[in-house]
C-alpha positions as CSV (number, residue, x, y, z in Angstrom):
1,M,38.9,20.5,12.9
2,T,35.9,18.2,13.4
3,T,33.0,17.8,11.0
4,A,29.4,17.3,12.0
5,P,28.1,13.9,11.3
6,K,26.1,13.7,8.0
7,R,22.4,13.1,8.5
8,V,20.7,10.8,6.1
9,A,17.3,12.0,5.0
10,L,14.9,9.1,5.1
11,A,12.2,8.9,2.5
12,T,8.9,9.5,4.1
13,D,5.8,7.5,3.0
14,E,2.4,7.7,4.5
15,W,1.2,4.5,6.2
16,L,-2.4,3.2,5.6
17,S,-4.4,0.9,7.7
18,L,-6.5,-1.8,6.1
19,E,-9.5,0.3,7.0
20,D,-8.0,3.2,5.0
21,I,-7.5,1.0,2.0
22,A,-11.1,-0.2,2.1
23,E,-12.3,3.3,2.4
24,E,-10.2,4.5,-0.6
25,L,-11.5,1.6,-2.7
26,A,-15.1,1.8,-1.5
27,V,-15.1,-1.9,-0.5
28,P,-15.9,-3.6,2.7
29,V,-13.0,-4.0,5.2
30,R,-13.6,-7.7,5.2
31,S,-12.7,-7.8,1.5
32,V,-9.3,-6.3,2.2
33,Y,-8.7,-8.9,5.0
34,S,-9.9,-11.6,2.6
35,W,-7.3,-10.4,0.0
36,R,-4.6,-10.7,2.6
37,S,-5.6,-14.2,3.5
38,Q,-5.5,-15.1,-0.2
39,G,-2.1,-13.4,-0.6
40,V,-3.3,-10.9,-3.2
41,A,-3.4,-7.7,-1.0
42,P,-0.7,-5.0,-1.1
43,K,2.4,-5.8,0.9
44,G,1.7,-5.1,4.6
45,Y,3.9,-4.6,7.7
46,K,2.8,-6.1,11.0
47,I,3.3,-3.5,13.7
48,G,2.3,-5.1,17.0
49,K,-1.3,-6.2,16.4
50,H,-1.8,-3.8,13.5
51,V,-1.1,-4.1,9.8
52,R,0.1,-1.0,7.9
53,V,0.7,-0.6,4.1
54,K,2.9,2.1,2.6
55,R,0.9,4.3,0.3
56,S,3.5,3.8,-2.4
57,D,3.1,0.0,-2.1
58,F,-0.7,0.5,-2.3
59,H,-0.5,2.5,-5.5
60,A,2.0,0.1,-7.1
61,W,-0.4,-2.8,-6.2
62,L,-3.3,-0.9,-7.8
63,E,-1.2,-0.2,-11.0
64,R,-0.4,-3.9,-11.4
65,R,-4.2,-4.6,-11.4
66,A,-5.1,-2.1,-14.0
67,D,-7.2,-3.5,-16.9
68,E,-5.5,-3.6,-20.2
69,P,-7.4,-1.7,-22.9
70,R,-9.6,-4.0,-25.0
71,V,-9.0,-4.0,-28.8
72,G,-11.9,-2.1,-30.4
73,A,-13.0,-0.5,-27.2
74,A,-13.9,3.1,-27.4
């Protein structure tokens, strides 16, 4: 009796371009490129000539930049 090979389900994650990120944040694309050159942009993956960012990495990057509530702020 043979068994079928098990298939591993890969987690799927949407890929964003730097232009997508700029659009979501309502900032110029050049700002996103500048953040990359400064080393402060979300982790990107170079695919040929293109850079792509996983949506989950983008959201994690945003969460790390959230402002802390100010004491006494309403």
